[in-house]
C-alpha positions in Angstrom: 0.8 5.9 38.4 -2.3 7.7 39.7 -4.8 9.6 37.6 -3.7 13.1 36.5 -4.7 15.7 34.0 -2.6 15.7 30.9 -2.5 19.5 30.6 -0.1 19.6 33.5 3.5 19.9 32.0 5.8 17.1 32.8 8.8 19.2 33.6 9.7 22.8 34.7 11.2 23.7 31.3 8.0 22.7 29.6 5.9 24.8 32.0 8.0 27.8 31.2 7.7 27.4 27.4 4.9 28.8 25.3 1.8 26.7 25.4 -0.4 26.1 22.4 -3.7 27.8 22.8 -6.6 25.4 23.5 -8.5 24.4 20.3 -12.1 25.3 20.1 -14.2 22.1 20.2 -16.5 21.4 17.3 -20.1 22.4 17.7 -21.3 18.8 17.6 -19.6 15.4 17.6 -21.5 13.6 14.8 -19.0 11.0 13.4 -16.1 8.8 14.2 -13.8 11.3 12.4 -15.1 14.1 14.6 -14.2 12.0 17.7 -10.7 11.4 16.3 -10.3 15.1 15.7 -11.4 16.1 19.2 -8.9 13.6 20.8 -6.1 14.9 18.5 -6.7 18.5 19.3 -6.7 17.9 23.0 -3.3 16.1 22.7 -1.8 19.0 20.8 -2.5 21.2 23.8 0.5 19.4 25.4 2.9 20.7 22.7 5.3 23.4 23.8 7.7 25.5 21.7 11.1 23.9 21.5 9.9 20.4 21.8 11.1 17.4 19.8 7.9 15.6 18.8 7.2 12.0 17.7 4.7 12.3 14.8 2.2 9.5 14.5 0.8 7.8 11.5 -2.9 7.3 10.5 -6.2 9.1 10.3 -6.3 10.2 13.9 -2.6 11.4 14.0 -3.3 13.4 10.8 -5.5 15.7 12.8 -2.7 16.3 15.2 -0.2 17.0 12.4 -2.5 19.5 10.8 -3.1 21.3 14.0 0.6 21.5 14.9 1.3 22.9 11.4 -1.4 25.5 11.8 0.0 26.6 15.2 3.5 26.9 13.6 2.2 29.1 10.8 0.4 31.3 13.2 3.5 31.7 15.4 1.9 30.2 18.4 4.5 27.4 18.3 8.2 27.9 17.5 11.4 25.8 17.2 9.5 22.5 17.1 11.1 19.5 15.3 9.3 16.3 14.3 10.4 12.7 14.1 8.0 10.9 11.8 7.0 7.3 12.4 6.5 6.5 8.7 7.0 7.8 5.2 3.4 8.8 5.2 3.8 10.8 8.4 6.9 12.5 7.0 5.0 13.6 3.8 2.0 14.8 5.8 4.1 16.7 8.3 6.2 18.3 5.6 3.0 19.4 3.8 1.8 20.9 7.1 5.1 22.9 7.5 6.6 20.9 10.4 10.4 20.8 10.4 11.6 17.2 10.4 14.6 15.3 11.7 15.3 11.7 12.8 16.3 9.5 15.7 20.0 9.7 14.9 20.0 13.4 15.5 17.4 13.3 18.3 17.6 10.0 20.2 15.4 11.4 23.0 11.9 12.7 22.2 9.9 15.0 24.5 6.4 13.9 23.4 4.9 11.5 20.9 1.3 11.7 19.8 -0.2 8.8 17.9 -3.3 6.8 17.5 -3.9 3.1 18.2 -5.9 0.3 16.8 -6.8 -1.2 20.2 -6.3 -0.1 23.8 -6.8 -2.5 26.7 -7.6 -1.6 30.4 -3.8 -1.6 31.2 -3.1 0.8 28.3 -1.4 -1.9 26.3 -1.9 -1.2 22.6 -2.3 -2.9 19.2 -0.7 -0.7 16.5 0.5 -1.3 13.0 -2.6 -2.1 11.0 -1.4 0.6 8.7 2.0 -1.1 8.4 4.2 1.3 10.4 4.6 -0.6 13.6 8.4 -0.9 13.7 9.2 2.9 13.3 6.3 3.7 15.6 7.7 1.5 18.3 11.2 2.9 17.9 10.0 6.5 18.0 7.5 6.1 20.8 9.9 3.9 22.8 12.4 6.8 22.7 9.8 9.3 24.1 9.6 10.8 27.5 5.9 10.9 27.1 3.7 8.9 24.7 0.1 10.1 24.5 -2.3 8.0 22.6 -5.4 9.5 20.9 -8.4 7.3 20.1 -12.1 7.3 19.8 -14.1 5.1 22.1 -14.4 2.3 19.5 -10.7 1.4 20.1 -11.2 0.3 23.7 -11.2 -3.5 24.1 -11.3 -5.8 27.1 -8.1 -7.6 25.9 -5.7 -7.2 23.0 -7.0 -8.8 19.9 -10.5 -8.3 21.3 -11.7 -6.5 18.1 -11.1 -9.7 16.1 -8.9 -7.7 13.7 -5.2 -8.0 12.9 -2.3 -8.0 15.3 0.5 -7.4 12.8 4.0 -9.0 12.9 6.7 -7.5 10.7 8.9 -10.2 9.1 11.8 -10.2 6.7 10.9 -11.3 3.2 13.5 -14.0 3.1 11.9 -17.3 4.2 8.7 -15.5 5.1 6.6 -18.7 4.7 8.8 -20.5 7.2 8.4 -17.6 9.6 4.6 -17.8 9.1 4.6 -21.5 9.9 6.6 -20.9 13.1 4.1 -18.2 14.1 1.3 -20.7 13.5 3.0 -23.3 15.5 3.5 -20.9 18.4 -0.3 -20.6 18.7 -1.2 -24.1 17.8 -4.3 -25.2 19.7 -5.4 -21.6 20.5 -9.2 -21.5 19.8 -10.2 -19.0 17.2 -6.6 -18.3 16.0 -5.6 -17.8 12.4 -3.0 -15.8 10.5 -2.2 -14.7 6.9 0.4 -12.8 5.0 -0.8 -9.3 4.3 -1.2 -8.5 0.6 -0.9 -5.1 -1.1 -4.6 -5.1 -2.2 -6.2 -6.3 1.0 -7.6 -4.0 3.6 -5.4 -4.6 6.6 -8.4 -4.2 9.0 -10.3 -7.0 7.3 -10.2 -10.5 8.8 -11.8 -12.4 5.9 -9.7 -15.0 4.1 -9.9 -15.8 0.4 -8.2 -18.5 -1.7 -7.0 -15.9 -4.2 -4.8 -14.0 -1.6 -1.8 -16.3 -2.2 -1.7 -15.0 -5.8 -1.5 -11.3 -4.8 1.7 -9.3 -4.2 2.7 -9.0 -0.5 2.3 -5.7 1.3 5.7 -4.1 1.8 6.5 -1.9 4.7 8.6 1.3 4.7 11.4 -0.9 5.9 11.0 -3.3 2.8 9.6 -6.1 5.0 6.4 -8.1 5.0 3.6 -8.3 7.5 2.0 -11.4 8.9 -1.4 -10.6 10.5 -2.5 -12.7 13.5 -6.1 -13.0 14.4 -7.6 -14.1 17.7 -11.3 -14.5 17.7 -11.5 -14.2 21.5 -8.6 -11.9 22.0 -5.2 -12.9 23.4 -5.4 -14.9 26.6 -2.2 -15.2 28.6 0.8 -13.3 29.8 1.3 -10.6 27.1 5.0 -10.1 27.8 5.8 -13.8 27.6 3.8 -14.0 24.4 5.7 -11.0 23.1 9.1 -12.6 23.9 8.0 -15.9 22.2 7.1 -14.0 19.0 10.3 -12.0 19.0 12.4 -15.1 19.5 11.3 -16.5 16.1 14.1 -16.0 13.6 12.8 -13.8 10.8 10.5 -11.7 13.0 11.5 -8.1 13.1 8.8 -6.7 15.5 5.1 -7.1 16.4 2.3 -4.7 16.9 1.7 -5.2 20.6 2.9 -2.0 22.4 3.2 -3.1 26.0 3.7 -0.5 28.7 4.7 2.3 26.3 1.7 4.6 26.6 1.9 7.3 29.3 -1.8 8.2 28.9 -4.7 7.7 26.5 -7.0 10.5 25.4 -10.4 8.9 24.5 -13.0 11.0 22.7 -16.5 9.8 23.4 -19.9 11.0 22.4 -20.4 12.4 25.9 -17.0 14.1 26.2 -13.3 13.4 26.5 -11.6 11.4 29.2 -7.9 10.6 30.0 -7.0 7.1 31.0 -3.9 6.5 33.1 -2.0 3.2 33.5 -4.3 2.0 36.2 -7.3 2.3 34.0 -8.8 5.2 35.9 -10.2 8.1 34.1 -10.4 11.9 34.5 -12.6 14.4 32.9 -10.7 16.5 30.5 
């Protein structure tokens, strides 16, 4: 897929619908949250009246939800319905005044907007450090377009390159056995480690403590547990083959590698906003 500007509608019906007015950029980009907000507001410019939207989870997606709610209240958007990717997203979207539905009623989604924990040059993602990877992958996998919004700190040369968690959602029954099988899968991989995520541990931390085994496990919206995988040097190898190997382990529900799902990535940088396509090329935005 060649480079293209995201503001071009993806279908004639979208082009005929009412477009959200461009958001005025902040006077200065002075923090990481400012960068997240800039990326989110740019993505919301893609939203048209009548769309079914996948609503992302996390601090970057929050800016998009708030903006969509504001446009609905002003009447600049109409007849939008949102499919939330988590209980958090549902609550945040409802507070913003966005009408909600689910995948059963809307199995095809026009546009999903969500953040990511990592983005590699092929637009593969790591998501789920907040714990919502399963619903995120279901919603975003059902989307005609999935636009990722990040600040430049999320760009990595390879998945796992940040040294932080790649989450794997597992069923609680026999979780220790599932963890051991995950460990065996990567046996011999230099710099590899893993741990069960606990309720009181920052999911973005990679430090290990002896007391963690005494803490209550983190529980997802789906009542499952998460095993966090850590690769000191990032994942080296065929990502799709590794994905298949992980998913073949009985007890694994899903993992946080989102391979080939992103249509485009909007990256907010200190010097401006760029759009990355699947070939890793960039356009000014």
